[in-house]
N, C-alpha and C positions, 0 to 999 in steps of 0.2 A: 321071811314069813312062811316059808315052806313047812317049817316044823310045827306050825299051828294048823296045818291042813286037817280038815275034818270031812272025810269022804261022805258020810251020811248027810251032814248039813249041806255040803256042796251039792249033792244030788237034789236035795229039797229045793235049794235056791235055783238050781237050773230048771227044775219043773215049774217053779213060779214064773220064770222068764220065758216059759213055753219053749224051752230048749234052745233059745237063741243066744244065751250067754253062759260062760263058764266061771266057776268060783273056786276058791280055796276052801270055802265053807266057814269063814270067820264071821261071827255075828258083829253087827255094827258097834255095839258097846265095847266088845273085846277089841275090835279093830282100832277104835279110838285110843284105847289104853296102850295097845302095841305101838301105835304111832307116837304117842306121848313118851313112851319108854325109849324108843329109838332116838327121838330128838333130844332127850335129856342125856343120853349116854354116848352118843356118837357125834363127832363134829360135822357141821353142815359142809357140803362141798363148796368149792369156790363158785361164785355165781357164773363165771364163764363156762363151768362144767355142768352146771345144773340142768340146762336145757337138753344136753345130750343124754344125761342120766334119765330125765323124764321121758325122752323119746324111747329109750330102751324099755322103760316100764310100760309105755303105751304099745309096744310091740308084743307084749306078753298077752296070753289069752285070758288068764284069770283076772276078774274085775278088781280084786283087792290091790293088785299092783298098780292099776290105773288110779285108784283112789289115793294111793300113797304118792304117786307122781303129782297129783293135784294138790295134796297137802304140802308136799315139798315146795312147790312153786308158791303157794300161799304163804309159807313160812318165810320166804325171801321177799315179800312184797315191798319192804322198805327199800329194796334195791331195784324195783321195777323201773323200766324206762318206757317212754311213750311207744317205742317200737315193739314192745313185748306183746301188744295186742295182736300183732301178726302171728306170733308164736301161739298164743291162746286160740286164735282162729284155726290154726293148723291142728291143734289137739281136738277141737270140735269136729273137724272134718275127718280126722283119722278114726275116731271111735264115736260115731254120732248116736249112740243108744241113749234112752231116756235118763238112765242113772248118771251118765257122765254129763249130759246136758244140764241136769239139775245141779250137780256138784260144781261144775265149772261156772255156772251162773252165780251160785251162792258164794263160792269161795274165791273166785277170781274176777269175773266180769263186774260184779257189783262194786267191789273195792276199787278196781281199776277205773270205773266210771266216776268215782268220787275223787280219785287222785288226779286223773287227767280227763275232766269232763268234756273239753272241746274235742280232743282226739277221739274219745270214746263215742261220742254221739255221731260223729261222721262215719265211723265203722258200723255202729248200730243201725243207722239209716240204710246203709248198703246191705247189711245183713237182713233187715226186714224185707227188702225187695229182692233178695237173692232167690235162687232156686233150691237152696238147702233148707229142709225142715228144721235141722238142728240150729242153724244160724238164725232163722226166723224166730224160733222158740226162745232163744237167748235174748234177742232184741225185745221180745214181748215181756219176758220175765225178769229182766235185769234189775228192776226197781222193787222187787218183792220185799226187800228188807228196808226200803226207804221210808215206809209209813207216811208221816206227815210231810216228808220231803219229796214225796212222789210228784213228778211232773205229769199231771193227768192229761195234758194236751199231747204229750209224747206217747203216753200209754194208749190213749184213744187212737192216735194216728197209727201206731204199729199194729194194734188189734184190727182196726178197720182195713188196713192193707192186706190182712191175712185171714179174715174170718170166712172167706169164701173159697179157701184153698181145698177143702175137703180132706186135708191131711190129718190123720189121727194124732200125730205128735204135736202139730201146731195147735190143734183144738184143745189138747190136754194143757198146753202152755197157756192158752187164753183163759181156760177155766181156772187154772192155778193162780195166775196173776190177778184175776178179778176177785177170787176168793180171798187171797191174802190182803188185797187192798180194801175189801169190804169190812175188815176188822178196824180199819181207820176211818172210812167214810162209806158206810153201807148205803146211804141215800144216793151217792154218786153211782155206785155199782148197780143199784136197783134201777135207776133211771137209764143207765147205759144199756142194761140188758133188755129193758122194756122197749127202748127206742130202736134197738138193733135185733129184736127177737126173730125177725124173718131171715136174718143173715147168719146169726150165730148157730153153731152146731148144738144139737140137743144136749149132748153130754157136757159140752162147754158151759151151757146155760145152767145145767143142774149143779155143776161144780162151782160156778160163780156165786150162786146164791145159797150154797150148802150151809155155810156158817151163819148166814142171815136167818135161814129157816130154823136152824138148830137153836138159835137164840130167841126165836119167836118175835123177831123185829118187824115182820110184815104180817099184818092181820088180814 
């Protein structure tokens, strides 16, 4: 991917991250096309080698390498075993920035939870109560793609356990999870926000009802 490096775009991306992250400067649309080309033209590594390759990508500074590592693991999900949740956890703890939290949640943890629900929920319960904002955030957001299959009892539990942490990453996760579920059941989200208004962070509340307000569903 080095040959696609764009210094100006990389500098702009770094500025957006407030100089906390480094990039090659490949835009998202282009990056997806690059990944697609790689997967179409090169054989996938043996599954036994995949994790070591992903670890190497996660040791690199530029975020695009991390995204490819996540995409590579997602590509092999038919071969996932129950124990792979431990590897996924290690990736979260290695690079716990928001972009990897979102990507790992959407591309790995959500699918793992559907494949191995019993194993997943035990880990997610421990993540919700951990000291890691990254793990807490994934526990809160792992159902974002579930829509009508969302377990609202679990969603409520994980948010309630963490809405007083004062952590910006966790609050962002709460807002994102509630916003996405509002597209399925806006009344549930509205009631939850009202009932927990004194505990929810202001930014989390605003994000939670953003879609509802934009649609004019609350008068």
